[in-house]
TORKOL-4160 file (C-alpha; in steps of 0.2 Angstrom, whole numbers, padded with zeros to 4 digits, m for minus):
251
<pt num="1" X="0225" Y="m0388" Z="m0419"/>
<pt num="2" X="0240" Y="m0385" Z="m0407"/>
<pt num="3" X="0228" Y="m0387" Z="m0392"/>
<pt num="4" X="0223" Y="m0404" Z="m0397"/>
<pt num="5" X="0241" Y="m0410" Z="m0396"/>
<pt num="6" X="0243" Y="m0401" Z="m0379"/>
<pt num="7" X="0228" Y="m0409" Z="m0373"/>
<pt num="8" X="0233" Y="m0426" Z="m0379"/>
<pt num="9" X="0250" Y="m0425" Z="m0371"/>
<pt num="10" X="0242" Y="m0419" Z="m0355"/>
<pt num="11" X="0230" Y="m0434" Z="m0355"/>
<pt num="12" X="0246" Y="m0445" Z="m0358"/>
<pt num="13" X="0254" Y="m0437" Z="m0343"/>
<pt num="14" X="0239" Y="m0440" Z="m0332"/>
<pt num="15" X="0239" Y="m0458" Z="m0337"/>
<pt num="16" X="0257" Y="m0460" Z="m0333"/>
<pt num="17" X="0255" Y="m0452" Z="m0316"/>
<pt num="18" X="0240" Y="m0463" Z="m0312"/>
<pt num="19" X="0249" Y="m0479" Z="m0317"/>
<pt num="20" X="0265" Y="m0475" Z="m0307"/>
<pt num="21" X="0255" Y="m0469" Z="m0291"/>
<pt num="22" X="0241" Y="m0482" Z="m0292"/>
<pt num="23" X="0229" Y="m0468" Z="m0286"/>
<pt num="24" X="0216" Y="m0457" Z="m0294"/>
<pt num="25" X="0223" Y="m0441" Z="m0302"/>
<pt num="26" X="0214" Y="m0425" Z="m0298"/>
<pt num="27" X="0204" Y="m0427" Z="m0314"/>
<pt num="28" X="0196" Y="m0443" Z="m0309"/>
<pt num="29" X="0194" Y="m0439" Z="m0290"/>
<pt num="30" X="0178" Y="m0441" Z="m0280"/>
<pt num="31" X="0177" Y="m0460" Z="m0280"/>
<pt num="32" X="0169" Y="m0465" Z="m0263"/>
<pt num="33" X="0182" Y="m0474" Z="m0252"/>
<pt num="34" X="0171" Y="m0489" Z="m0249"/>
<pt num="35" X="0167" Y="m0493" Z="m0268"/>
<pt num="36" X="0171" Y="m0511" Z="m0273"/>
<pt num="37" X="0186" Y="m0513" Z="m0284"/>
<pt num="38" X="0191" Y="m0494" Z="m0281"/>
<pt num="39" X="0209" Y="m0498" Z="m0284"/>
<pt num="40" X="0206" Y="m0507" Z="m0300"/>
<pt num="41" X="0196" Y="m0492" Z="m0306"/>
<pt num="42" X="0210" Y="m0480" Z="m0303"/>
<pt num="43" X="0221" Y="m0490" Z="m0315"/>
<pt num="44" X="0206" Y="m0490" Z="m0328"/>
<pt num="45" X="0206" Y="m0471" Z="m0327"/>
<pt num="46" X="0225" Y="m0471" Z="m0329"/>
<pt num="47" X="0223" Y="m0482" Z="m0344"/>
<pt num="48" X="0209" Y="m0472" Z="m0352"/>
<pt num="49" X="0219" Y="m0456" Z="m0350"/>
<pt num="50" X="0235" Y="m0464" Z="m0357"/>
<pt num="51" X="0226" Y="m0473" Z="m0371"/>
<pt num="52" X="0215" Y="m0459" Z="m0377"/>
<pt num="53" X="0229" Y="m0446" Z="m0375"/>
<pt num="54" X="0240" Y="m0457" Z="m0386"/>
<pt num="55" X="0225" Y="m0460" Z="m0398"/>
<pt num="56" X="0223" Y="m0441" Z="m0401"/>
<pt num="57" X="0240" Y="m0440" Z="m0408"/>
<pt num="58" X="0236" Y="m0451" Z="m0423"/>
<pt num="59" X="0223" Y="m0446" Z="m0436"/>
<pt num="60" X="0217" Y="m0464" Z="m0438"/>
<pt num="61" X="0213" Y="m0467" Z="m0420"/>
<pt num="62" X="0209" Y="m0449" Z="m0415"/>
<pt num="63" X="0190" Y="m0451" Z="m0418"/>
<pt num="64" X="0189" Y="m0467" Z="m0408"/>
<pt num="65" X="0199" Y="m0459" Z="m0394"/>
<pt num="66" X="0187" Y="m0444" Z="m0393"/>
<pt num="67" X="0172" Y="m0456" Z="m0392"/>
<pt num="68" X="0179" Y="m0466" Z="m0377"/>
<pt num="69" X="0185" Y="m0450" Z="m0368"/>
<pt num="70" X="0168" Y="m0441" Z="m0370"/>
<pt num="71" X="0159" Y="m0457" Z="m0364"/>
<pt num="72" X="0170" Y="m0459" Z="m0349"/>
<pt num="73" X="0168" Y="m0441" Z="m0344"/>
<pt num="74" X="0149" Y="m0442" Z="m0346"/>
<pt num="75" X="0149" Y="m0458" Z="m0335"/>
<pt num="76" X="0160" Y="m0449" Z="m0322"/>
<pt num="77" X="0149" Y="m0434" Z="m0321"/>
<pt num="78" X="0133" Y="m0445" Z="m0319"/>
<pt num="79" X="0141" Y="m0457" Z="m0306"/>
<pt num="80" X="0153" Y="m0447" Z="m0296"/>
<pt num="81" X="0149" Y="m0428" Z="m0298"/>
<pt num="82" X="0130" Y="m0427" Z="m0298"/>
<pt num="83" X="0127" Y="m0438" Z="m0282"/>
<pt num="84" X="0137" Y="m0427" Z="m0270"/>
<pt num="85" X="0128" Y="m0412" Z="m0276"/>
<pt num="86" X="0111" Y="m0420" Z="m0272"/>
<pt num="87" X="0118" Y="m0425" Z="m0255"/>
<pt num="88" X="0125" Y="m0407" Z="m0251"/>
<pt num="89" X="0119" Y="m0395" Z="m0264"/>
<pt num="90" X="0125" Y="m0380" Z="m0253"/>
<pt num="91" X="0143" Y="m0386" Z="m0255"/>
<pt num="92" X="0153" Y="m0375" Z="m0268"/>
<pt num="93" X="0166" Y="m0389" Z="m0268"/>
<pt num="94" X="0154" Y="m0401" Z="m0275"/>
<pt num="95" X="0149" Y="m0389" Z="m0288"/>
<pt num="96" X="0167" Y="m0385" Z="m0292"/>
<pt num="97" X="0170" Y="m0404" Z="m0295"/>
<pt num="98" X="0155" Y="m0403" Z="m0307"/>
<pt num="99" X="0163" Y="m0388" Z="m0316"/>
<pt num="100" X="0180" Y="m0397" Z="m0318"/>
<pt num="101" X="0172" Y="m0412" Z="m0326"/>
<pt num="102" X="0161" Y="m0401" Z="m0337"/>
<pt num="103" X="0176" Y="m0392" Z="m0343"/>
<pt num="104" X="0186" Y="m0408" Z="m0347"/>
<pt num="105" X="0170" Y="m0415" Z="m0355"/>
<pt num="106" X="0168" Y="m0400" Z="m0365"/>
<pt num="107" X="0186" Y="m0402" Z="m0372"/>
<pt num="108" X="0182" Y="m0420" Z="m0376"/>
<pt num="109" X="0166" Y="m0415" Z="m0384"/>
<pt num="110" X="0174" Y="m0401" Z="m0395"/>
<pt num="111" X="0187" Y="m0414" Z="m0401"/>
<pt num="112" X="0173" Y="m0427" Z="m0404"/>
<pt num="113" X="0163" Y="m0414" Z="m0414"/>
<pt num="114" X="0177" Y="m0410" Z="m0426"/>
<pt num="115" X="0182" Y="m0428" Z="m0429"/>
<pt num="116" X="0166" Y="m0438" Z="m0430"/>
<pt num="117" X="0149" Y="m0438" Z="m0439"/>
<pt num="118" X="0132" Y="m0438" Z="m0431"/>
<pt num="119" X="0119" Y="m0428" Z="m0421"/>
<pt num="120" X="0131" Y="m0424" Z="m0407"/>
<pt num="121" X="0145" Y="m0419" Z="m0419"/>
<pt num="122" X="0148" Y="m0405" Z="m0431"/>
<pt num="123" X="0141" Y="m0388" Z="m0428"/>
<pt num="124" X="0128" Y="m0394" Z="m0415"/>
<pt num="125" X="0141" Y="m0403" Z="m0405"/>
<pt num="126" X="0152" Y="m0388" Z="m0404"/>
<pt num="127" X="0138" Y="m0377" Z="m0398"/>
<pt num="128" X="0134" Y="m0390" Z="m0384"/>
<pt num="129" X="0153" Y="m0391" Z="m0380"/>
<pt num="130" X="0154" Y="m0372" Z="m0378"/>
<pt num="131" X="0138" Y="m0372" Z="m0367"/>
<pt num="132" X="0145" Y="m0385" Z="m0356"/>
<pt num="133" X="0162" Y="m0376" Z="m0354"/>
<pt num="134" X="0153" Y="m0360" Z="m0350"/>
<pt num="135" X="0142" Y="m0368" Z="m0337"/>
<pt num="136" X="0158" Y="m0377" Z="m0330"/>
<pt num="137" X="0167" Y="m0360" Z="m0327"/>
<pt num="138" X="0154" Y="m0353" Z="m0316"/>
<pt num="139" X="0157" Y="m0364" Z="m0301"/>
<pt num="140" X="0176" Y="m0359" Z="m0302"/>
<pt num="141" X="0171" Y="m0341" Z="m0299"/>
<pt num="142" X="0159" Y="m0345" Z="m0285"/>
<pt num="143" X="0173" Y="m0355" Z="m0276"/>
<pt num="144" X="0184" Y="m0340" Z="m0276"/>
<pt num="145" X="0171" Y="m0331" Z="m0265"/>
<pt num="146" X="0166" Y="m0346" Z="m0254"/>
<pt num="147" X="0184" Y="m0350" Z="m0251"/>
<pt num="148" X="0190" Y="m0332" Z="m0251"/>
<pt num="149" X="0204" Y="m0335" Z="m0238"/>
<pt num="150" X="0211" Y="m0349" Z="m0248"/>
<pt num="151" X="0210" Y="m0339" Z="m0264"/>
<pt num="152" X="0219" Y="m0324" Z="m0256"/>
<pt num="153" X="0233" Y="m0334" Z="m0249"/>
<pt num="154" X="0237" Y="m0340" Z="m0267"/>
<pt num="155" X="0239" Y="m0323" Z="m0274"/>
<pt num="156" X="0258" Y="m0321" Z="m0277"/>
<pt num="157" X="0267" Y="m0311" Z="m0264"/>
<pt num="158" X="0274" Y="m0298" Z="m0276"/>
<pt num="159" X="0256" Y="m0293" Z="m0282"/>
<pt num="160" X="0248" Y="m0279" Z="m0272"/>
<pt num="161" X="0229" Y="m0279" Z="m0266"/>
<pt num="162" X="0228" Y="m0298" Z="m0264"/>
<pt num="163" X="0209" Y="m0297" Z="m0259"/>
<pt num="164" X="0205" Y="m0287" Z="m0274"/>
<pt num="165" X="0214" Y="m0300" Z="m0285"/>
<pt num="166" X="0203" Y="m0314" Z="m0277"/>
<pt num="167" X="0187" Y="m0304" Z="m0281"/>
<pt num="168" X="0192" Y="m0300" Z="m0299"/>
<pt num="169" X="0198" Y="m0317" Z="m0304"/>
<pt num="170" X="0182" Y="m0325" Z="m0296"/>
<pt num="171" X="0171" Y="m0312" Z="m0305"/>
<pt num="172" X="0181" Y="m0315" Z="m0321"/>
<pt num="173" X="0177" Y="m0334" Z="m0321"/>
<pt num="174" X="0158" Y="m0330" Z="m0318"/>
<pt num="175" X="0158" Y="m0317" Z="m0332"/>
<pt num="176" X="0167" Y="m0328" Z="m0344"/>
<pt num="177" X="0156" Y="m0343" Z="m0340"/>
<pt num="178" X="0140" Y="m0332" Z="m0344"/>
<pt num="179" X="0148" Y="m0325" Z="m0359"/>
<pt num="180" X="0153" Y="m0342" Z="m0367"/>
<pt num="181" X="0136" Y="m0350" Z="m0362"/>
<pt num="182" X="0126" Y="m0336" Z="m0369"/>
<pt num="183" X="0137" Y="m0333" Z="m0384"/>
<pt num="184" X="0139" Y="m0314" Z="m0379"/>
<pt num="185" X="0158" Y="m0310" Z="m0382"/>
<pt num="186" X="0160" Y="m0329" Z="m0382"/>
<pt num="187" X="0177" Y="m0329" Z="m0391"/>
<pt num="188" X="0184" Y="m0316" Z="m0380"/>
<pt num="189" X="0177" Y="m0324" Z="m0364"/>
<pt num="190" X="0184" Y="m0341" Z="m0369"/>
<pt num="191" X="0201" Y="m0334" Z="m0373"/>
<pt num="192" X="0203" Y="m0324" Z="m0357"/>
<pt num="193" X="0197" Y="m0338" Z="m0346"/>
<pt num="194" X="0210" Y="m0349" Z="m0354"/>
<pt num="195" X="0223" Y="m0336" Z="m0351"/>
<pt num="196" X="0218" Y="m0334" Z="m0333"/>
<pt num="197" X="0220" Y="m0353" Z="m0330"/>
<pt num="198" X="0236" Y="m0353" Z="m0338"/>
<pt num="199" X="0243" Y="m0338" Z="m0328"/>
<pt num="200" X="0236" Y="m0347" Z="m0312"/>
<pt num="201" X="0247" Y="m0362" Z="m0317"/>
<pt num="202" X="0262" Y="m0352" Z="m0321"/>
<pt num="203" X="0262" Y="m0338" Z="m0308"/>
<pt num="204" X="0254" Y="m0348" Z="m0293"/>
<pt num="205" X="0257" Y="m0366" Z="m0295"/>
<pt num="206" X="0274" Y="m0367" Z="m0303"/>
<pt num="207" X="0283" Y="m0357" Z="m0290"/>
<pt num="208" X="0275" Y="m0368" Z="m0276"/>
<pt num="209" X="0280" Y="m0384" Z="m0285"/>
<pt num="210" X="0298" Y="m0377" Z="m0287"/>
<pt num="211" X="0298" Y="m0374" Z="m0268"/>
<pt num="212" X="0293" Y="m0387" Z="m0256"/>
<pt num="213" X="0276" Y="m0394" Z="m0262"/>
<pt num="214" X="0264" Y="m0405" Z="m0253"/>
<pt num="215" X="0254" Y="m0418" Z="m0260"/>
<pt num="216" X="0239" Y="m0406" Z="m0261"/>
<pt num="217" X="0250" Y="m0394" Z="m0270"/>
<pt num="218" X="0255" Y="m0406" Z="m0283"/>
<pt num="219" X="0236" Y="m0411" Z="m0285"/>
<pt num="220" X="0231" Y="m0393" Z="m0288"/>
<pt num="221" X="0245" Y="m0390" Z="m0300"/>
<pt num="222" X="0240" Y="m0405" Z="m0310"/>
<pt num="223" X="0222" Y="m0399" Z="m0309"/>
<pt num="224" X="0226" Y="m0381" Z="m0315"/>
<pt num="225" X="0237" Y="m0388" Z="m0329"/>
<pt num="226" X="0224" Y="m0400" Z="m0335"/>
<pt num="227" X="0210" Y="m0387" Z="m0335"/>
<pt num="228" X="0221" Y="m0375" Z="m0345"/>
<pt num="229" X="0223" Y="m0389" Z="m0358"/>
<pt num="230" X="0205" Y="m0392" Z="m0359"/>
<pt num="231" X="0201" Y="m0373" Z="m0360"/>
<pt num="232" X="0213" Y="m0371" Z="m0374"/>
<pt num="233" X="0204" Y="m0383" Z="m0384"/>
<pt num="234" X="0187" Y="m0374" Z="m0382"/>
<pt num="235" X="0195" Y="m0357" Z="m0385"/>
<pt num="236" X="0204" Y="m0362" Z="m0401"/>
<pt num="237" X="0187" Y="m0368" Z="m0408"/>
<pt num="238" X="0182" Y="m0350" Z="m0410"/>
<pt num="239" X="0197" Y="m0347" Z="m0422"/>
<pt num="240" X="0191" Y="m0336" Z="m0436"/>
<pt num="241" X="0176" Y="m0329" Z="m0427"/>
<pt num="242" X="0174" Y="m0311" Z="m0423"/>
<pt num="243" X="0181" Y="m0306" Z="m0406"/>
<pt num="244" X="0167" Y="m0295" Z="m0401"/>
<pt num="245" X="0152" Y="m0304" Z="m0407"/>
<pt num="246" X="0136" Y="m0302" Z="m0397"/>
<pt num="247" X="0123" Y="m0315" Z="m0400"/>
<pt num="248" X="0121" Y="m0333" Z="m0401"/>
<pt num="249" X="0135" Y="m0346" Z="m0404"/>
<pt num="250" X="0142" Y="m0347" Z="m0421"/>
<pt num="251" X="0148" Y="m0364" Z="m0428"/>
């Protein structure tokens, strides 16, 4: 799978950025400032990203790499994504962070399902990964509406109807999430959501990065790139299935 190599290289890139900067990359954000050994944890995250990404490039180590990465995303979700939601369930930012880890975890689970044996692997594992991915997309769409001014400001200047694009892209994420989670037009939904993330990276963040980016801009560019890589893994898992299938997930 081409997506596996792209995802692996992306994880390697995250690891290198983390090791060089000594800080958490966007994928591993959300660690409380007062947490003991916080700086050490940032390096652990970088090493996990680098090691698992490199492991995915070789067939002999790929299965182990997916296990480690999936376990790490699961732990991250439990310890650093769920608690903020309980503290402030009305914050769409907290839900967005959950969606980000869910999408990354879905990609790791999809790769795990294809390279390992057991209850959580195989066809059942792929169904779980797709459900996780679909649910993860929904907060992305909701954030387009709750942070509408920010969304509108990111629409490229050469496009007309900026407000309309903000609504359309937000609605598209929600529709894609529901489609993938329910299995209704799932392949089409997964493919179009990947395309949308890729276009965000190319049309919104690349021009910003080529201009005079701030640290926040770099962070969002890395987020967009990484999520696109994860989405591609899930979308490619539907290869060979009908585009317009309406019903439950097929393995």
